[in-house]
C-alpha distance (Angstrom), angle and dihedral (degrees) to the residues before:
residue distance angle dihedral
M1 . . .
L2 3.79 . .
P3 3.81 119.2 .
R4 3.79 110.8 -98.4
V5 3.80 90.9 -131.9
L6 3.81 89.5 71.2
G7 3.78 85.6 76.4
N8 3.81 85.1 75.4
G9 3.80 99.3 94.2
E10 3.81 98.3 -161.7
L11 3.80 92.5 47.4
R12 3.80 88.8 49.6
K13 3.82 89.5 55.3
L14 3.81 90.9 49.1
L15 3.80 92.9 50.9
A16 3.80 91.4 45.9
A17 3.81 88.8 56.1
Q18 3.80 90.9 46.6
V19 3.82 91.6 61.1
P20 3.83 96.6 69.3
A21 3.82 91.3 32.9
D22 3.81 92.7 58.4
F23 3.81 92.7 37.6
A24 3.81 89.0 56.6
D25 3.81 90.2 54.9
W26 3.81 90.8 66.1
L27 3.81 108.0 24.2
D28 3.80 95.3 86.0
F29 3.81 96.2 39.0
V30 3.81 92.9 100.8
A31 3.82 91.6 42.6
I32 3.81 90.3 56.3
G33 3.79 90.7 50.7
A34 3.80 92.3 46.5
L35 3.79 91.8 50.7
L36 3.80 92.5 50.2
A37 3.79 96.9 42.8
F38 3.80 106.4 33.0
V39 3.79 106.7 24.0
W40 3.80 104.0 35.2
Q41 3.84 99.9 18.6
A42 3.79 86.8 -139.7
P43 3.83 118.2 -157.1
S44 3.80 122.1 -105.6
I45 3.80 92.0 -99.9
A46 3.81 88.9 64.3
Y47 3.80 91.3 66.2
A48 3.80 92.3 50.2
L49 3.80 89.6 48.9
L50 3.82 89.3 48.1
A51 3.80 89.2 62.6
V52 3.80 89.7 48.5
A53 3.82 92.2 48.1
M54 3.79 91.2 50.9
G55 3.80 97.1 43.6
A56 3.80 112.3 26.3
P57 3.85 96.4 70.3
Y58 3.82 90.3 62.7
L59 3.80 87.6 57.0
L60 3.81 99.1 40.3
V61 3.82 103.1 31.0
G62 3.81 101.2 21.8
P63 3.83 99.7 79.1
F64 3.81 91.1 51.8
A65 3.80 90.6 45.1
G66 3.80 89.6 54.0
A67 3.80 91.6 50.7
L68 3.80 90.1 52.3
V69 3.81 93.3 47.4
D70 3.81 88.5 55.6
R71 3.81 87.9 59.7
W72 3.80 100.7 38.1
S73 3.79 135.0 67.5
V74 3.81 107.0 -79.5
R75 3.80 92.1 -148.5
A76 3.80 91.1 52.4
V77 3.81 92.0 49.0
L78 3.81 91.4 51.2
I79 3.80 91.0 50.9
V80 3.81 97.0 43.7
S81 3.81 94.6 43.4
N82 3.81 90.6 55.1
L83 3.80 91.2 47.0
G84 3.80 90.1 47.0
R85 3.79 92.1 50.3
G86 3.78 89.3 50.1
A87 3.80 92.6 50.3
A88 3.81 92.5 48.1
T89 3.81 90.9 47.9
A90 3.81 91.7 49.5
A91 3.81 87.9 53.0
F92 3.83 88.7 61.6
F93 3.81 84.7 75.7
L94 3.81 89.0 67.3
A95 3.81 96.0 51.4
D96 3.80 111.0 113.4
D97 3.80 98.1 179.2
W98 3.78 138.2 25.8
P99 3.85 98.9 -103.7
L100 3.81 90.6 58.1
L101 3.81 91.4 46.0
L102 3.80 91.3 51.9
A103 3.80 90.7 48.6
L104 3.81 89.6 53.4
I105 3.81 90.9 47.0
A106 3.81 88.5 53.6
L107 3.81 89.2 49.6
R108 3.81 90.6 52.0
S109 3.80 90.5 49.9
C110 3.81 89.5 51.5
V111 3.80 90.1 55.2
D112 3.80 91.5 42.9
S113 3.81 91.0 54.7
F114 3.82 86.7 75.9
F115 3.81 94.4 54.6
T116 3.82 104.7 66.9
P117 3.84 95.6 46.5
A118 3.81 88.7 49.0
K119 3.80 92.4 47.1
Q120 3.81 93.9 49.5
T121 3.80 90.2 46.2
A122 3.80 89.8 50.9
I123 3.81 92.3 50.5
Q124 3.81 89.8 50.3
A125 3.82 91.7 49.5
L126 3.81 95.9 44.8
T127 3.82 98.1 47.7
D128 3.77 140.1 53.9
R129 3.80 123.9 -135.5
A130 3.80 93.6 -90.5
E131 3.82 92.4 54.8
R132 3.79 100.0 46.2
A133 3.80 99.8 84.3
S134 3.79 90.7 54.1
A135 3.81 93.7 41.8
N136 3.80 93.7 50.2
G137 3.79 90.8 43.2
L138 3.80 89.9 56.1
S139 3.79 92.2 45.4
H140 3.81 92.5 49.7
A141 3.82 91.3 45.7
I142 3.81 89.7 55.3
N143 3.80 90.5 49.0
Q144 3.81 94.1 48.9
A145 3.80 93.7 43.8
S146 3.81 89.6 52.6
K147 3.82 90.9 54.8
V148 3.81 89.7 52.7
V149 3.80 100.2 40.0
A150 3.82 107.5 32.6
P151 3.85 102.4 61.3
G152 3.83 91.1 56.7
P153 3.82 96.3 59.9
G154 3.80 88.5 40.5
A155 3.80 90.3 57.4
T156 3.81 92.5 43.2
L157 3.80 92.1 52.3
L158 3.81 88.9 59.1
I159 3.81 88.0 68.7
W160 3.81 89.3 69.2
L161 3.80 104.9 16.8
A162 3.78 136.6 54.7
P163 3.83 115.5 -118.2
G164 3.81 90.0 -105.6
S165 3.80 90.7 59.3
V166 3.80 90.3 50.9
F167 3.80 88.5 53.6
M168 3.81 91.4 52.8
L169 3.80 91.1 48.9
N170 3.78 90.0 50.0
A171 3.80 90.5 50.3
G172 3.79 87.6 56.0
I173 3.81 90.4 53.1
S174 3.82 90.2 54.1
A175 3.80 88.4 50.3
L176 3.82 88.6 52.4
A177 3.81 88.9 53.3
A178 3.81 89.0 52.9
V179 3.81 91.6 50.3
L180 3.81 91.5 50.3
T181 3.80 90.1 48.7
M182 3.81 89.5 55.8
R183 3.82 87.4 68.7
L184 3.80 89.3 69.8
A185 3.77 118.3 102.3
P186 3.82 115.3 -126.5
I187 3.80 107.0 -72.1
R188 3.76 108.1 -125.9
R189 3.78 122.7 -151.8
P190 3.81 128.1 -177.7
A191 3.78 112.1 -83.9
T192 3.79 115.3 -110.3
D193 3.77 136.1 -171.5
H194 3.79 91.7 -149.7
D195 3.80 100.7 80.2
P196 3.81 109.0 137.2
E197 3.78 120.4 -118.7
T198 3.81 94.6 -138.1
M199 3.78 138.6 30.4
F200 3.80 90.2 -114.0
A201 3.80 90.5 54.5
G202 3.79 88.9 50.1
V203 3.80 92.1 52.2
R204 3.81 90.6 48.3
A205 3.80 90.7 48.5
G206 3.80 91.1 51.7
W207 3.79 90.3 47.6
D208 3.82 89.8 50.9
V209 3.82 89.9 54.7
V210 3.81 90.3 52.9
R211 3.80 93.8 43.6
Q212 3.80 98.0 45.5
N213 3.82 100.3 42.6
P214 3.83 110.1 69.3
I215 3.81 93.4 -159.9
I216 3.80 93.7 52.5
R217 3.80 91.7 42.8
T218 3.80 91.4 51.5
V219 3.80 96.7 48.7
V220 3.83 93.4 46.0
L221 3.81 91.0 51.1
M222 3.81 91.8 44.3
M223 3.78 92.2 52.3
A224 3.81 91.5 48.5
A225 3.81 90.5 48.5
S226 3.81 90.2 49.9
Y227 3.81 90.7 51.5
F228 3.80 90.1 48.2
A229 3.80 90.6 51.5
M230 3.80 91.7 48.4
F231 3.78 96.8 48.5
I232 3.79 93.6 47.5
Y233 3.81 87.4 72.0
D234 3.81 104.8 18.7
T235 3.81 97.3 91.4
F236 3.82 90.6 48.5
I237 3.80 97.7 58.8
A238 3.81 92.1 98.6
P239 3.83 96.3 49.8
L240 3.81 90.4 43.4
T241 3.80 92.3 56.3
R242 3.80 88.7 47.9
E243 3.81 92.3 51.0
L244 3.80 90.2 48.5
G245 3.80 88.5 57.6
F246 3.79 100.0 -106.8
A247 3.80 127.1 142.1
P248 3.83 124.3 -120.4
Q249 3.80 92.0 -99.8
H250 3.80 89.6 60.2
L251 3.80 88.7 57.5
G252 3.80 87.9 54.5
Y253 3.80 91.4 49.8
A254 3.81 91.0 49.1
L255 3.81 94.1 50.3
A256 3.80 91.5 46.2
A257 3.80 89.6 50.1
S258 3.81 90.7 51.4
G259 3.79 91.2 52.9
A260 3.79 92.7 45.8
G261 3.79 90.2 49.2
G262 3.80 90.5 53.3
V263 3.80 90.5 53.4
L264 3.82 93.1 46.5
G265 3.80 92.2 48.2
S266 3.79 90.6 51.3
V267 3.80 91.6 49.2
V268 3.81 89.8 57.7
F269 3.80 89.6 62.8
T270 3.80 92.5 48.5
L271 3.79 88.5 65.3
L272 3.81 96.9 49.5
P273 3.82 114.6 104.3
D274 3.80 89.6 -152.5
L275 3.80 137.9 -7.8
R276 3.77 111.4 -119.2
R277 3.81 121.8 -174.0
P278 3.82 95.0 1.6
Q279 3.80 90.6 -176.7
Y280 3.80 90.0 69.2
W281 3.80 91.5 53.5
V282 3.80 89.2 52.8
A283 3.81 92.0 45.0
A284 3.80 92.9 49.8
G285 3.80 93.8 45.8
T286 3.78 95.4 48.2
A287 3.82 92.7 43.4
V288 3.80 91.4 54.7
A289 3.81 90.6 44.8
S290 3.80 91.0 52.6
V291 3.81 91.7 52.2
V292 3.81 95.4 51.0
L293 3.82 91.8 44.4
L294 3.80 90.3 52.7
I295 3.81 89.1 49.3
L296 3.81 91.6 51.6
G297 3.79 95.6 45.7
G298 3.79 94.1 39.7
A299 3.80 92.0 51.5
E300 3.79 90.9 56.8
L301 3.81 94.7 43.1
L302 3.81 92.7 49.0
G303 3.79 95.4 41.2
A304 3.80 92.0 -119.2
E305 3.78 123.3 157.3
L306 3.79 126.0 -120.5
A307 3.79 126.0 -164.3
A308 3.79 115.7 -121.6
V309 3.79 90.9 -117.2
V310 3.82 89.5 54.9
L311 3.81 91.2 51.5
V312 3.80 92.0 51.1
A313 3.81 91.8 45.0
I314 3.81 91.0 51.6
F315 3.79 92.0 54.1
L316 3.80 91.4 44.9
V317 3.80 88.3 55.2
L318 3.82 92.1 45.8
G319 3.79 90.5 54.6
F320 3.79 92.5 45.8
V321 3.79 96.3 50.6
S322 3.81 92.7 45.2
A323 3.80 87.4 70.0
M324 3.81 88.5 52.5
S325 3.80 87.7 65.3
V326 3.79 103.0 36.6
V327 3.81 100.9 46.5
P328 3.84 98.8 47.0
I329 3.81 91.8 46.4
R330 3.80 91.0 53.3
V331 3.79 90.2 48.8
V332 3.80 91.7 50.5
L333 3.80 91.6 50.1
Q334 3.81 92.4 49.8
N335 3.79 90.0 49.1
E336 3.82 95.6 46.8
V337 3.81 107.1 32.8
P338 3.83 116.4 84.9
D339 3.80 112.2 -110.2
H340 3.80 93.9 -115.8
R341 3.83 92.5 53.7
M342 3.80 101.1 42.7
A343 3.80 96.3 102.9
S344 3.80 95.7 46.8
V345 3.81 93.0 47.8
T346 3.82 90.7 47.1
A347 3.80 90.3 50.7
L348 3.80 92.0 49.0
G349 3.79 88.9 51.3
E350 3.80 90.3 50.0
A351 3.81 89.5 50.0
A352 3.81 90.7 52.0
N353 3.80 90.1 49.2
M354 3.79 91.2 49.0
T355 3.80 91.3 50.3
A356 3.80 87.9 55.8
L357 3.81 91.3 46.2
L358 3.80 92.9 52.8
A359 3.82 96.3 42.8
A360 3.81 105.0 37.9
P361 3.84 99.5 66.1
F362 3.81 90.4 61.4
L363 3.81 91.3 55.9
G364 3.79 88.5 47.0
A365 3.79 89.9 52.6
V366 3.81 91.5 51.3
L367 3.81 91.4 50.5
A368 3.80 93.1 46.0
E369 3.80 91.7 49.2
A370 3.81 95.2 44.4
I371 3.81 99.1 41.3
S372 3.80 118.0 2.6
V373 3.78 141.4 -63.1
G374 3.81 89.7 -90.6
A375 3.82 92.2 61.0
P376 3.84 95.8 79.2
F377 3.81 88.9 55.4
V378 3.80 91.5 51.6
A379 3.81 90.4 48.1
G380 3.80 90.9 48.5
G381 3.79 90.1 49.5
M382 3.80 92.4 51.4
I383 3.81 93.2 49.6
T384 3.80 90.3 47.1
L385 3.80 89.7 51.2
I386 3.81 89.5 55.5
V387 3.82 89.4 51.4
A388 3.81 89.0 51.5
A389 3.81 91.3 51.8
V390 3.81 92.0 49.7
A391 3.82 91.7 47.9
A392 3.80 92.6 49.3
R393 3.82 90.4 56.2
A394 3.81 95.5 43.3
E395 3.80 124.1 109.8
W396 3.80 109.9 -145.7
């Protein structure tokens, strides 16, 4: 059964363009790692700076990008951001050392910081309230499927192609996304007399929307807290599986299960005619996530044994319930944020998430060093449980 929302022709065009756009985000991930590790033998600091190059632009440039998207044509931003990503990716071919490559990766992330605010604004403009759960479920399913599927072909291509050739191919995929986006009709939004005169005014206006609306403020903070909880433990999944006595292939099965769970959870929302009481979806998803995280961390701390099938099932559940948080929160934002502030609020939310992503791993490292590798999972579970309690009491 196909989701009814696919009858929306303009939304269908947007989602079709999102497929290559999201695929391009992950296709060259392995090629970047191969270039750093095997070609240039880059020092350890390069990998830390890689994370900064990929994430910091969403924090530093993103809020201003969102303010500009609120003033510009959404269709034009979608087209130009895909073309810009393609051009930046093609420039990777010219990099002859790792500092230049990281600078180009940061440039691509700067361009990419325009894409998500524009995409979320487009979904808001192209749907009504009854369609948004399904539309965001489809969009999130595409995003999660890309994370699972794209790195594999990227790694396989390295058997026949040099990393530079993979970058050029990936640039072509971004160009394809731009071409598909050109099929969209101009995306109309209600006219407003409140457009800011400067980027700084736009950022302040978006911040005022978050600060003054308790629903928006709550969901933005909850999403950031959920990201913080996730990235406390995320980088310790591999050592945790090792400490629990599993082989490397079990780590692969667990990560694949997490990705598959994210896709399946998103698909559930595509079939919903409407999303009622979204706070209870978030509360249920985060409550289940907290339980399985406490099981994982507690098993390592107590020296307990887990069967391989239990490990894989836990990560399948973690992936599934992650969609139960992400999709409803996006729906709530699209329902609550004024049309002319959607991009700036989305960008501020992305900046909050990125702050959590950059800060949380260091706390996880302190906990792992001071206690054990299971401690970050217990901490993540406790934070997630607090998010569940807040969501259960919320009135959306």
